C-alpha positions in Angstrom: 79.0 157.5 53.9 80.6 160.8 55.2 77.1 162.2 56.0 76.2 159.2 58.1 79.5 159.3 60.0 79.1 163.0 60.7 75.6 162.4 62.0 76.8 159.7 64.3 79.5 161.9 65.9 76.9 164.7 66.4 74.7 162.3 68.4 77.7 161.0 70.6 77.6 162.6 74.1 81.3 163.2 75.0 80.5 164.9 78.3 78.5 162.0 79.5 81.3 159.6 78.6 83.9 161.6 80.5 81.7 161.6 83.6 81.4 157.8 83.4 85.2 157.5 83.3 85.5 159.8 86.4 82.9 157.6 88.2 84.8 154.4 87.3 88.1 155.8 88.5 86.5 156.9 91.8 85.0 153.4 92.3 88.4 151.8 91.7 90.1 154.1 94.2 87.5 153.4 96.9 87.9 149.6 96.3 91.5 149.7 97.4 90.2 150.1 100.9 88.0 147.0 101.5 85.1 147.0 103.8 85.4 145.5 107.3 83.4 142.5 106.2 85.7 141.9 103.2 88.8 142.4 105.4 87.6 139.8 107.8 86.9 137.3 105.0 90.4 137.8 103.6 92.0 137.3 107.0 90.0 134.1 107.6 91.1 132.8 104.2 94.7 133.5 104.8 94.6 131.8 108.2 93.1 128.6 106.6 95.9 128.6 104.0 98.6 129.0 106.7 97.1 126.2 108.7 97.4 123.7 105.9 100.4 121.4 106.1 103.0 122.1 103.4 103.0 119.7 100.5 106.0 117.5 100.5 108.2 117.8 97.4 107.7 114.8 95.2 110.8 112.9 94.3 111.2 110.0 91.8 110.6 106.6 93.4 113.8 104.9 94.3 114.2 101.4 92.9 116.4 98.5 94.0 117.4 95.7 91.5 117.1 92.3 93.0 117.3 88.6 92.1 114.5 86.5 93.5 114.9 82.8 94.4 113.6 80.1 96.7 115.1 78.6 99.9 113.0 76.0 101.9 110.0 76.9 99.8 110.2 80.5 101.0 110.7 83.3 98.5 113.7 85.5 99.0 115.5 88.3 97.2 118.9 89.8 97.2 120.3 93.0 95.7 122.1 92.2 92.5 125.1 94.3 93.6 126.0 91.4 95.9 125.5 88.6 93.3 128.2 87.9 90.7 126.5 85.0 88.9 124.2 82.1 89.1 125.5 78.6 88.2 124.1 75.1 88.2 124.7 73.0 91.3 128.3 71.7 91.2 129.9 68.8 93.1 131.2 69.8 96.5 133.9 68.2 98.6 132.9 68.1 102.3 135.2 69.5 104.9 135.7 67.2 108.0 134.0 68.5 111.2 132.5 71.4 109.3 129.3 73.1 110.7 126.0 72.0 109.2 125.6 75.1 107.0 128.9 74.6 105.3 128.2 72.2 102.4 131.8 72.0 101.3 134.1 73.5 98.7 134.0 73.4 95.0 136.1 74.4 92.0 135.0 77.6 90.3 137.1 78.1 87.2 140.3 76.9 88.9 139.6 78.6 92.2 138.4 77.1 95.5 134.9 78.4 96.5 133.1 77.6 99.8 129.4 76.6 99.4 126.9 77.3 102.2 123.3 76.4 102.9 121.1 78.8 104.8 118.6 76.1 105.8 120.4 74.8 108.8 120.8 78.4 110.1 117.0 79.0 109.6 115.9 75.8 111.1 114.6 74.5 107.8 114.9 70.8 106.7 117.4 70.1 103.9 115.7 68.5 100.9 116.9 67.1 97.6 120.0 68.9 96.4 120.0 67.5 92.9 118.2 70.4 91.2 119.7 73.2 93.3 121.5 76.2 91.9 124.3 78.3 93.4 124.2 82.0 93.9 127.8 83.2 93.8 128.1 86.2 96.2 130.7 88.8 96.2 131.4 92.4 95.2 134.8 92.7 93.7 135.4 88.9 93.4 133.5 85.7 94.1 133.6 85.1 97.8 131.3 82.1 98.4 128.1 80.4 97.1 124.8 79.7 98.7 122.4 76.9 97.7 119.0 77.9 96.4 116.2 75.6 95.2 115.1 77.8 92.3 115.9 81.1 90.7 113.0 83.2 89.4 114.0 86.5 87.9 115.9 89.7 88.1 113.5 92.6 88.7 113.3 96.0 90.4 111.4 96.9 93.5 110.5 100.3 94.8 112.1 100.9 98.1 108.7 101.9 99.5 107.5 98.4 98.9 110.0 96.9 101.4 108.3 96.7 104.8 109.6 96.0 108.3 109.9 92.3 108.9 107.5 90.9 111.5 108.4 88.2 113.9 109.2 85.0 112.1 109.2 81.4 113.2 112.7 80.9 111.8 116.0 80.9 113.7 117.8 82.8 110.9 119.6 85.8 112.3 117.5 88.9 111.8 120.6 90.9 110.9 120.7 88.9 107.7 117.2 90.2 106.8 116.4 93.7 105.5 112.6 93.5 105.2 109.6 91.9 103.4 107.2 92.8 100.7 103.4 92.7 100.9 103.4 89.3 99.1 105.9 87.9 101.6 109.1 87.9 99.6 112.0 88.4 102.0 114.9 90.7 101.2 118.2 89.4 102.5 121.0 91.7 103.6 123.8 91.1 101.2 126.3 93.3 103.1 125.6 91.4 106.3 126.0 88.1 104.6 129.4 89.0 103.2 130.6 90.2 106.6 129.2 87.4 108.7 132.1 85.3 110.1 130.0 82.1 109.8 130.6 82.3 106.0 134.4 82.6 106.3 136.4 79.5 105.6 140.1 79.4 106.3 142.1 78.0 103.3 143.8 75.4 105.5 140.3 74.0 106.3 139.8 73.0 102.7 142.2 70.1 103.0 140.5 68.1 100.2 140.7 69.0 96.6 137.2 69.7 95.1 136.1 67.3 92.4 
């Protein structure tokens, strides 16, 4: 084994190897100064990169939790932050000389609650009330109820799915509408509903005890 190793070392040309290393180092040093053609290609590439629009930072999709329901055979939704509960239709006591959208007042756990119907405000006919439900609206406390024909579900919508509402054939005030989804479900503006004076009832107007 030692004889073979010695023979191999004798055949190895150290001088030639050192010269190759010198040549490689010289080539590396010269490559630090690119040719005019290479310089032009690099400048063009950098220009194309700078011309590209910056990529917008991706953020998690924002979601809004809504309850969906039907009014006048149209599908609506309302953010759950404005809905305190859903109850079966309760008997209402009418208020004399009340506007058409004020159904009357009812007794909700010992408190008087006004009940409204959006259909007269939207120009929709009023159908059978026997199977209706009430959405009790409010934030810190129940403020009033609105009649709905059917309640579907509580779900979450991405805010990007809410589109600008086109012109509608209804007479419902557009400030009460936030937008519409691609499948024509209309998002009501809960804050506007709670601040609309048409849904305020003075206590003295409820001069009949609800039954």
